[in-house]
N, CA, C and O atoms as a CHARMM CRD file, in Angstrom:
* protein
*
  284
    1    1 MET  N    -33.28700 -24.16000   5.89800 PROA 1      0.00000
    2    1 MET  CA   -34.53200 -23.42300   5.81700 PROA 1      0.00000
    3    1 MET  C    -34.32700 -22.19500   4.93800 PROA 1      0.00000
    4    1 MET  O    -33.36500 -21.45400   5.13800 PROA 1      0.00000
    5    2 LEU  N    -35.17700 -21.97600   4.00800 PROA 2      0.00000
    6    2 LEU  CA   -35.11200 -20.83800   3.09300 PROA 2      0.00000
    7    2 LEU  C    -35.98700 -19.72000   3.62600 PROA 2      0.00000
    8    2 LEU  O    -37.18100 -19.91400   3.85200 PROA 2      0.00000
    9    3 VAL  N    -35.39600 -18.55100   3.82800 PROA 3      0.00000
   10    3 VAL  CA   -36.15200 -17.39100   4.30000 PROA 3      0.00000
   11    3 VAL  C    -36.42900 -16.50900   3.10100 PROA 3      0.00000
   12    3 VAL  O    -35.49800 -16.00300   2.47300 PROA 3      0.00000
   13    4 LYS  N    -37.69200 -16.32100   2.77700 PROA 4      0.00000
   14    4 LYS  CA   -38.05900 -15.53800   1.59800 PROA 4      0.00000
   15    4 LYS  C    -38.06700 -14.04300   1.87500 PROA 4      0.00000
   16    4 LYS  O    -37.77100 -13.25300   0.97800 PROA 4      0.00000
   17    5 ASN  N    -38.39500 -13.64000   3.08800 PROA 5      0.00000
   18    5 ASN  CA   -38.45400 -12.22700   3.41600 PROA 5      0.00000
   19    5 ASN  C    -37.53800 -11.97400   4.61100 PROA 5      0.00000
   20    5 ASN  O    -37.98200 -12.00500   5.75900 PROA 5      0.00000
   21    6 ALA  N    -36.25200 -11.72100   4.33400 PROA 6      0.00000
   22    6 ALA  CA   -35.27000 -11.54100   5.40400 PROA 6      0.00000
   23    6 ALA  C    -35.58700 -10.32000   6.25500 PROA 6      0.00000
   24    6 ALA  O    -35.34900 -10.33500   7.46300 PROA 6      0.00000
   25    7 ALA  N    -36.12000  -9.25800   5.64700 PROA 7      0.00000
   26    7 ALA  CA   -36.44500  -8.04500   6.39700 PROA 7      0.00000
   27    7 ALA  C    -37.50500  -8.32300   7.45200 PROA 7      0.00000
   28    7 ALA  O    -37.44700  -7.76500   8.54800 PROA 7      0.00000
   29    8 ALA  N    -38.47000  -9.17400   7.13800 PROA 8      0.00000
   30    8 ALA  CA   -39.50800  -9.52000   8.10600 PROA 8      0.00000
   31    8 ALA  C    -38.93300 -10.38100   9.22700 PROA 8      0.00000
   32    8 ALA  O    -39.37900 -10.29600  10.37200 PROA 8      0.00000
   33    9 SER  N    -37.94500 -11.20700   8.89700 PROA 9      0.00000
   34    9 SER  CA   -37.33900 -12.07700   9.90300 PROA 9      0.00000
   35    9 SER  C    -36.37300 -11.31900  10.81300 PROA 9      0.00000
   36    9 SER  O    -36.16900 -11.70200  11.96500 PROA 9      0.00000
   37   10 PHE  N    -35.77700 -10.24300  10.29100 PROA 10     0.00000
   38   10 PHE  CA   -34.79800  -9.46000  11.04100 PROA 10     0.00000
   39   10 PHE  C    -35.18700  -7.98500  10.99600 PROA 10     0.00000
   40   10 PHE  O    -34.58000  -7.22200  10.24300 PROA 10     0.00000
   41   11 PRO  N    -36.17300  -7.56400  11.77300 PROA 11     0.00000
   42   11 PRO  CA   -36.63800  -6.17200  11.70100 PROA 11     0.00000
   43   11 PRO  C    -35.55900  -5.15800  12.08500 PROA 11     0.00000
   44   11 PRO  O    -35.61200  -4.00900  11.64500 PROA 11     0.00000
   45   12 GLU  N    -34.58700  -5.56300  12.89400 PROA 12     0.00000
   46   12 GLU  CA   -33.51000  -4.64500  13.29300 PROA 12     0.00000
   47   12 GLU  C    -32.49200  -4.44600  12.17200 PROA 12     0.00000
   48   12 GLU  O    -31.56300  -3.65300  12.32300 PROA 12     0.00000
   49   13 GLN  N    -32.64900  -5.14200  11.06700 PROA 13     0.00000
   50   13 GLN  CA   -31.70700  -5.07600   9.94600 PROA 13     0.00000
   51   13 GLN  C    -31.55500  -3.65300   9.42500 PROA 13     0.00000
   52   13 GLN  O    -30.46200  -3.28600   8.99400 PROA 13     0.00000
   53   14 LYS  N    -32.59800  -2.84600   9.44800 PROA 14     0.00000
   54   14 LYS  CA   -32.53000  -1.48900   8.91800 PROA 14     0.00000
   55   14 LYS  C    -31.50700  -0.64100   9.67300 PROA 14     0.00000
   56   14 LYS  O    -31.01300   0.34800   9.13200 PROA 14     0.00000
   57   15 ASP  N    -31.17900  -1.01400  10.92300 PROA 15     0.00000
   58   15 ASP  CA   -30.22600  -0.24900  11.71700 PROA 15     0.00000
   59   15 ASP  C    -28.78400  -0.72000  11.53700 PROA 15     0.00000
   60   15 ASP  O    -27.87500  -0.14500  12.13500 PROA 15     0.00000
   61   16 LEU  N    -28.55400  -1.75600  10.72300 PROA 16     0.00000
   62   16 LEU  CA   -27.21300  -2.30300  10.57900 PROA 16     0.00000
   63   16 LEU  C    -26.35800  -1.54500   9.58400 PROA 16     0.00000
   64   16 LEU  O    -25.13200  -1.55800   9.69700 PROA 16     0.00000
   65   17 ILE  N    -26.96600  -0.89100   8.61900 PROA 17     0.00000
   66   17 ILE  CA   -26.20500  -0.22200   7.56800 PROA 17     0.00000
   67   17 ILE  C    -26.55500   1.26000   7.54500 PROA 17     0.00000
   68   17 ILE  O    -27.72600   1.62700   7.45100 PROA 17     0.00000
   69   18 ASN  N    -25.53900   2.10500   7.63100 PROA 18     0.00000
   70   18 ASN  CA   -25.71400   3.54100   7.49500 PROA 18     0.00000
   71   18 ASN  C    -25.07200   3.96600   6.19000 PROA 18     0.00000
   72   18 ASN  O    -23.86900   3.79100   6.00000 PROA 18     0.00000
   73   19 VAL  N    -25.85200   4.51400   5.30600 PROA 19     0.00000
   74   19 VAL  CA   -25.34200   4.96300   4.02300 PROA 19     0.00000
   75   19 VAL  C    -24.68600   6.32300   4.21700 PROA 19     0.00000
   76   19 VAL  O    -25.24600   7.20100   4.87300 PROA 19     0.00000
   77   20 GLY  N    -23.50600   6.49300   3.64700 PROA 20     0.00000
   78   20 GLY  CA   -22.79300   7.75600   3.75200 PROA 20     0.00000
   79   20 GLY  C    -21.75100   7.84100   2.66800 PROA 20     0.00000
   80   20 GLY  O    -21.81400   7.10600   1.68100 PROA 20     0.00000
   81   21 TYR  N    -20.80400   8.71600   2.83500 PROA 21     0.00000
   82   21 TYR  CA   -19.73000   8.85000   1.86700 PROA 21     0.00000
   83   21 TYR  C    -18.42700   9.11800   2.58900 PROA 21     0.00000
   84   21 TYR  O    -18.41900   9.54400   3.74400 PROA 21     0.00000
   85   22 LEU  N    -17.34900   8.87100   1.91700 PROA 22     0.00000
   86   22 LEU  CA   -16.00700   9.05800   2.46000 PROA 22     0.00000
   87   22 LEU  C    -15.31600  10.14200   1.65500 PROA 22     0.00000
   88   22 LEU  O    -15.26900  10.07400   0.42700 PROA 22     0.00000
   89   23 LYS  N    -14.78500  11.12800   2.33100 PROA 23     0.00000
   90   23 LYS  CA   -14.02600  12.16800   1.67000 PROA 23     0.00000
   91   23 LYS  C    -12.56000  11.95400   2.03100 PROA 23     0.00000
   92   23 LYS  O    -12.16700  12.07600   3.19100 PROA 23     0.00000
   93   24 ALA  N    -11.76300  11.63600   1.02500 PROA 24     0.00000
   94   24 ALA  CA   -10.34100  11.35900   1.25100 PROA 24     0.00000
   95   24 ALA  C     -9.58600  12.65400   1.50000 PROA 24     0.00000
   96   24 ALA  O     -9.88200  13.68800   0.90100 PROA 24     0.00000
   97   25 GLU  N     -8.61100  12.58500   2.38900 PROA 25     0.00000
   98   25 GLU  CA    -7.75900  13.72400   2.68700 PROA 25     0.00000
   99   25 GLU  C     -6.33100  13.21200   2.85400 PROA 25     0.00000
  100   25 GLU  O     -6.09000  12.27200   3.61200 PROA 25     0.00000
  101   26 ARG  N     -5.39400  13.82500   2.15300 PROA 26     0.00000
  102   26 ARG  CA    -4.00100  13.40700   2.26900 PROA 26     0.00000
  103   26 ARG  C     -3.44200  13.92200   3.59200 PROA 26     0.00000
  104   26 ARG  O     -3.42400  15.12600   3.84800 PROA 26     0.00000
  105   27 LEU  N     -2.99300  12.99800   4.41800 PROA 27     0.00000
  106   27 LEU  CA    -2.43700  13.35400   5.71700 PROA 27     0.00000
  107   27 LEU  C     -0.91800  13.34700   5.70700 PROA 27     0.00000
  108   27 LEU  O     -0.28700  14.07600   6.47200 PROA 27     0.00000
  109   28 VAL  N     -0.32800  12.52800   4.84700 PROA 28     0.00000
  110   28 VAL  CA     1.12700  12.37100   4.79300 PROA 28     0.00000
  111   28 VAL  C      1.54600  12.23300   3.33200 PROA 28     0.00000
  112   28 VAL  O      0.84600  11.60500   2.53700 PROA 28     0.00000
  113   29 ASP  N      2.67200  12.81300   2.98600 PROA 29     0.00000
  114   29 ASP  CA     3.23400  12.66100   1.64500 PROA 29     0.00000
  115   29 ASP  C      4.15000  11.44000   1.65500 PROA 29     0.00000
  116   29 ASP  O      5.26000  11.49100   2.18600 PROA 29     0.00000
  117   30 LEU  N      3.67800  10.34600   1.06500 PROA 30     0.00000
  118   30 LEU  CA     4.46900   9.11500   1.01000 PROA 30     0.00000
  119   30 LEU  C      5.12800   8.92500  -0.35400 PROA 30     0.00000
  120   30 LEU  O      5.41600   7.79400  -0.74500 PROA 30     0.00000
  121   31 SER  N      5.36900  10.01000  -1.07900 PROA 31     0.00000
  122   31 SER  CA     5.93800   9.89200  -2.42000 PROA 31     0.00000
  123   31 SER  C      7.34900   9.30400  -2.40200 PROA 31     0.00000
  124   31 SER  O      7.78000   8.71500  -3.39400 PROA 31     0.00000
  125   32 LYS  N      8.07200   9.45100  -1.29700 PROA 32     0.00000
  126   32 LYS  CA     9.42900   8.89800  -1.20400 PROA 32     0.00000
  127   32 LYS  C      9.45900   7.53300  -0.51600 PROA 32     0.00000
  128   32 LYS  O     10.52800   6.96600  -0.29100 PROA 32     0.00000
  129   33 HSD  N      8.27000   7.01000  -0.18200 PROA 33     0.00000
  130   33 HSD  CA     8.17400   5.70200   0.46400 PROA 33     0.00000
  131   33 HSD  C      8.45000   4.60800  -0.56500 PROA 33     0.00000
  132   33 HSD  O      7.92300   4.65200  -1.67700 PROA 33     0.00000
  133   34 ASN  N      9.27400   3.62900  -0.19400 PROA 34     0.00000
  134   34 ASN  CA     9.55600   2.49100  -1.05700 PROA 34     0.00000
  135   34 ASN  C      8.49100   1.43600  -0.77100 PROA 34     0.00000
  136   34 ASN  O      8.48400   0.82800   0.29900 PROA 34     0.00000
  137   35 TYR  N      7.60100   1.22300  -1.72300 PROA 35     0.00000
  138   35 TYR  CA     6.43900   0.36800  -1.47000 PROA 35     0.00000
  139   35 TYR  C      6.75400  -1.11900  -1.46200 PROA 35     0.00000
  140   35 TYR  O      5.83400  -1.93600  -1.49500 PROA 35     0.00000
  141   36 SER  N      8.03500  -1.49600  -1.41900 PROA 36     0.00000
  142   36 SER  CA     8.35000  -2.89700  -1.13700 PROA 36     0.00000
  143   36 SER  C      8.07700  -3.18400   0.33900 PROA 36     0.00000
  144   36 SER  O      7.98500  -4.34300   0.74600 PROA 36     0.00000
  145   37 LEU  N      7.94800  -2.12800   1.13000 PROA 37     0.00000
  146   37 LEU  CA     7.56800  -2.22200   2.54500 PROA 37     0.00000
  147   37 LEU  C      6.12300  -1.75500   2.66800 PROA 37     0.00000
  148   37 LEU  O      5.79900  -0.63100   2.28400 PROA 37     0.00000
  149   38 GLU  N      5.26300  -2.60200   3.19600 PROA 38     0.00000
  150   38 GLU  CA     3.86400  -2.21900   3.38200 PROA 38     0.00000
  151   38 GLU  C      3.75900  -1.28900   4.59000 PROA 38     0.00000
  152   38 GLU  O      4.29300  -1.62200   5.64800 PROA 38     0.00000
  153   39 PRO  N      3.08900  -0.13100   4.47700 PROA 39     0.00000
  154   39 PRO  CA     3.01100   0.81100   5.59800 PROA 39     0.00000
  155   39 PRO  C      2.29800   0.27600   6.83800 PROA 39     0.00000
  156   39 PRO  O      2.57600   0.76000   7.93500 PROA 39     0.00000
  157   40 ASN  N      1.39000  -0.70100   6.72300 PROA 40     0.00000
  158   40 ASN  CA     0.67000  -1.27400   7.86700 PROA 40     0.00000
  159   40 ASN  C     -0.01600  -0.20500   8.70800 PROA 40     0.00000
  160   40 ASN  O      0.31100  -0.01800   9.88000 PROA 40     0.00000
  161   41 VAL  N     -0.95300   0.47900   8.11000 PROA 41     0.00000
  162   41 VAL  CA    -1.67700   1.56900   8.76200 PROA 41     0.00000
  163   41 VAL  C     -2.62100   1.02300   9.82100 PROA 41     0.00000
  164   41 VAL  O     -3.33400   0.04900   9.58200 PROA 41     0.00000
  165   42 THR  N     -2.62400   1.66500  11.01800 PROA 42     0.00000
  166   42 THR  CA    -3.49300   1.27300  12.11800 PROA 42     0.00000
  167   42 THR  C     -4.04000   2.53000  12.78400 PROA 42     0.00000
  168   42 THR  O     -3.29500   3.48000  13.02700 PROA 42     0.00000
  169   43 PHE  N     -5.33500   2.53700  13.08000 PROA 43     0.00000
  170   43 PHE  CA    -5.92400   3.63400  13.85100 PROA 43     0.00000
  171   43 PHE  C     -5.71000   3.36200  15.33700 PROA 43     0.00000
  172   43 PHE  O     -5.77400   2.21200  15.77200 PROA 43     0.00000
  173   44 THR  N     -5.45700   4.41300  16.11800 PROA 44     0.00000
  174   44 THR  CA    -5.38200   4.25200  17.57000 PROA 44     0.00000
  175   44 THR  C     -6.79900   3.98900  18.08800 PROA 44     0.00000
  176   44 THR  O     -7.77100   4.35200  17.42600 PROA 44     0.00000
  177   45 PRO  N     -6.92900   3.36700  19.25500 PROA 45     0.00000
  178   45 PRO  CA    -8.26100   3.03800  19.77200 PROA 45     0.00000
  179   45 PRO  C     -9.19700   4.24700  19.91300 PROA 45     0.00000
  180   45 PRO  O    -10.41200   4.10300  19.77700 PROA 45     0.00000
  181   46 ASP  N     -8.64600   5.42600  20.18100 PROA 46     0.00000
  182   46 ASP  CA    -9.49400   6.61300  20.30700 PROA 46     0.00000
  183   46 ASP  C     -9.84300   7.22800  18.95800 PROA 46     0.00000
  184   46 ASP  O    -10.63700   8.16700  18.89900 PROA 46     0.00000
  185   47 GLY  N     -9.26000   6.71200  17.86400 PROA 47     0.00000
  186   47 GLY  CA    -9.57500   7.18400  16.52400 PROA 47     0.00000
  187   47 GLY  C     -8.97200   8.52200  16.16700 PROA 47     0.00000
  188   47 GLY  O     -9.33700   9.10300  15.14500 PROA 47     0.00000
  189   48 LYS  N     -8.05400   9.03200  16.98300 PROA 48     0.00000
  190   48 LYS  CA    -7.50400  10.36700  16.75100 PROA 48     0.00000
  191   48 LYS  C     -6.18300  10.35300  15.99200 PROA 48     0.00000
  192   48 LYS  O     -5.75700  11.38900  15.48100 PROA 48     0.00000
  193   49 TRP  N     -5.53500   9.20800  15.90900 PROA 49     0.00000
  194   49 TRP  CA    -4.22200   9.10900  15.26500 PROA 49     0.00000
  195   49 TRP  C     -4.19400   7.90300  14.33300 PROA 49     0.00000
  196   49 TRP  O     -4.90500   6.92000  14.53900 PROA 49     0.00000
  197   50 ILE  N     -3.35900   8.00100  13.30900 PROA 50     0.00000
  198   50 ILE  CA    -3.03600   6.86500  12.45900 PROA 50     0.00000
  199   50 ILE  C     -1.55400   6.58900  12.67000 PROA 50     0.00000
  200   50 ILE  O     -0.72500   7.49200  12.55900 PROA 50     0.00000
  201   51 VAL  N     -1.22800   5.35000  12.97200 PROA 51     0.00000
  202   51 VAL  CA     0.15600   4.93800  13.19100 PROA 51     0.00000
  203   51 VAL  C      0.54900   4.02900  12.03500 PROA 51     0.00000
  204   51 VAL  O     -0.20600   3.13300  11.65900 PROA 51     0.00000
  205   52 PHE  N      1.73000   4.26000  11.47400 PROA 52     0.00000
  206   52 PHE  CA     2.18300   3.45200  10.34400 PROA 52     0.00000
  207   52 PHE  C      3.70300   3.41400  10.33300 PROA 52     0.00000
  208   52 PHE  O      4.36200   4.22800  10.98000 PROA 52     0.00000
  209   53 ARG  N      4.24500   2.46700   9.59700 PROA 53     0.00000
  210   53 ARG  CA     5.68900   2.39900   9.42600 PROA 53     0.00000
  211   53 ARG  C      6.02600   2.81300   7.99900 PROA 53     0.00000
  212   53 ARG  O      5.24000   2.61300   7.07300 PROA 53     0.00000
  213   54 SER  N      7.20800   3.39200   7.84300 PROA 54     0.00000
  214   54 SER  CA     7.60700   3.84700   6.51400 PROA 54     0.00000
  215   54 SER  C      9.13100   3.89100   6.43500 PROA 54     0.00000
  216   54 SER  O      9.82800   4.02500   7.44100 PROA 54     0.00000
  217   55 ASN  N      9.61800   3.77400   5.20400 PROA 55     0.00000
  218   55 ASN  CA    11.04700   3.92400   4.94200 PROA 55     0.00000
  219   55 ASN  C     11.28200   5.14700   4.05300 PROA 55     0.00000
  220   55 ASN  O     12.22800   5.17700   3.26600 PROA 55     0.00000
  221   56 MET  N     10.41000   6.16000   4.18700 PROA 56     0.00000
  222   56 MET  CA    10.49400   7.34100   3.32600 PROA 56     0.00000
  223   56 MET  C     11.72900   8.19000   3.59900 PROA 56     0.00000
  224   56 MET  O     12.09300   9.02000   2.76600 PROA 56     0.00000
  225   57 HSD  N     12.37500   8.00900   4.73000 PROA 57     0.00000
  226   57 HSD  CA    13.61500   8.73700   5.04100 PROA 57     0.00000
  227   57 HSD  C     14.80700   7.79100   5.14200 PROA 57     0.00000
  228   57 HSD  O     15.80600   8.11700   5.78400 PROA 57     0.00000
  229   58 GLY  N     14.71000   6.64200   4.52200 PROA 58     0.00000
  230   58 GLY  CA    15.80000   5.65900   4.55900 PROA 58     0.00000
  231   58 GLY  C     15.43600   4.47400   5.41300 PROA 58     0.00000
  232   58 GLY  O     14.73100   3.57600   4.95200 PROA 58     0.00000
  233   59 PRO  N     15.90700   4.44700   6.67100 PROA 59     0.00000
  234   59 PRO  CA    15.57400   3.30600   7.52900 PROA 59     0.00000
  235   59 PRO  C     14.08700   3.28600   7.89200 PROA 59     0.00000
  236   59 PRO  O     13.38900   4.29200   7.76400 PROA 59     0.00000
  237   60 ILE  N     13.62200   2.13300   8.34400 PROA 60     0.00000
  238   60 ILE  CA    12.21400   1.98700   8.72000 PROA 60     0.00000
  239   60 ILE  C     11.97600   2.64900  10.07300 PROA 60     0.00000
  240   60 ILE  O     12.67500   2.36900  11.04700 PROA 60     0.00000
  241   61 HSD  N     10.97700   3.53300  10.11900 PROA 61     0.00000
  242   61 HSD  CA    10.57000   4.19700  11.35000 PROA 61     0.00000
  243   61 HSD  C      9.06800   4.05400  11.50300 PROA 61     0.00000
  244   61 HSD  O      8.35800   3.75200  10.54400 PROA 61     0.00000
  245   62 VAL  N      8.59100   4.27600  12.71900 PROA 62     0.00000
  246   62 VAL  CA     7.16200   4.29200  12.99200 PROA 62     0.00000
  247   62 VAL  C      6.73700   5.75100  13.11000 PROA 62     0.00000
  248   62 VAL  O      7.37400   6.54000  13.80800 PROA 62     0.00000
  249   63 TYR  N      5.65300   6.10000  12.41800 PROA 63     0.00000
  250   63 TYR  CA     5.14700   7.46500  12.40700 PROA 63     0.00000
  251   63 TYR  C      3.72100   7.47600  12.91500 PROA 63     0.00000
  252   63 TYR  O      3.02000   6.46500  12.86400 PROA 63     0.00000
  253   64 ALA  N      3.29700   8.63100  13.40800 PROA 64     0.00000
  254   64 ALA  CA     1.90400   8.83900  13.80100 PROA 64     0.00000
  255   64 ALA  C      1.46400  10.17500  13.22600 PROA 64     0.00000
  256   64 ALA  O      2.20000  11.16100  13.27500 PROA 64     0.00000
  257   65 VAL  N      0.27100  10.19400  12.68700 PROA 65     0.00000
  258   65 VAL  CA    -0.28800  11.42500  12.14000 PROA 65     0.00000
  259   65 VAL  C     -1.66300  11.62600  12.76500 PROA 65     0.00000
  260   65 VAL  O     -2.44900  10.68600  12.88400 PROA 65     0.00000
  261   66 GLN  N     -1.94100  12.87000  13.16400 PROA 66     0.00000
  262   66 GLN  CA    -3.20900  13.18600  13.79100 PROA 66     0.00000
  263   66 GLN  C     -4.31500  13.25000  12.74900 PROA 66     0.00000
  264   66 GLN  O     -4.15900  13.87600  11.70000 PROA 66     0.00000
  265   67 VAL  N     -5.42900  12.59800  13.04500 PROA 67     0.00000
  266   67 VAL  CA    -6.55600  12.55900  12.12200 PROA 67     0.00000
  267   67 VAL  C     -7.47000  13.75800  12.35700 PROA 67     0.00000
  268   67 VAL  O     -7.90600  14.40000  11.40200 PROA 67     0.00000
  269   68 ALA  N     -7.75800  14.06100  13.60600 PROA 68     0.00000
  270   68 ALA  CA    -8.66700  15.15700  13.93400 PROA 68     0.00000
  271   68 ALA  C     -8.01500  16.49600  13.60400 PROA 68     0.00000
  272   68 ALA  O     -6.81000  16.68100  13.76900 PROA 68     0.00000
  273   69 LYS  N     -8.83900  17.41400  13.13900 PROA 69     0.00000
  274   69 LYS  CA    -8.35500  18.75900  12.86000 PROA 69     0.00000
  275   69 LYS  C     -7.96800  19.44200  14.16900 PROA 69     0.00000
  276   69 LYS  O     -8.62600  19.25600  15.19200 PROA 69     0.00000
  277   70 ALA  N     -6.88900  20.23700  14.12900 PROA 70     0.00000
  278   70 ALA  CA    -6.48800  21.00700  15.31300 PROA 70     0.00000
  279   70 ALA  C     -7.54300  22.05400  15.60500 PROA 70     0.00000
  280   70 ALA  O     -8.09300  22.66700  14.68900 PROA 70     0.00000
  281   71 GLU  N     -7.82100  22.25500  16.86900 PROA 71     0.00000
  282   71 GLU  CA    -8.85000  23.24300  17.24600 PROA 71     0.00000
  283   71 GLU  C     -8.27700  24.63800  17.31100 PROA 71     0.00000
  284   71 GLU  O     -8.99900  25.58800  17.61200 PROA 71     0.00000
């Protein structure tokens, strides 16, 4: 079935996309990281930390960096 007017068929569609922008901020200096190892960045469920692995100090370690600004 071909839907010619998707907006009419899905009125809640307007609430699916929020237009915004992303402002990048350097949280960690990975200049000494050997990129043959992928950092595998993951956000914690509460969104307050980023956990990643790195070999920037030699052996592979797991690091966490706080995303939220300190109060």
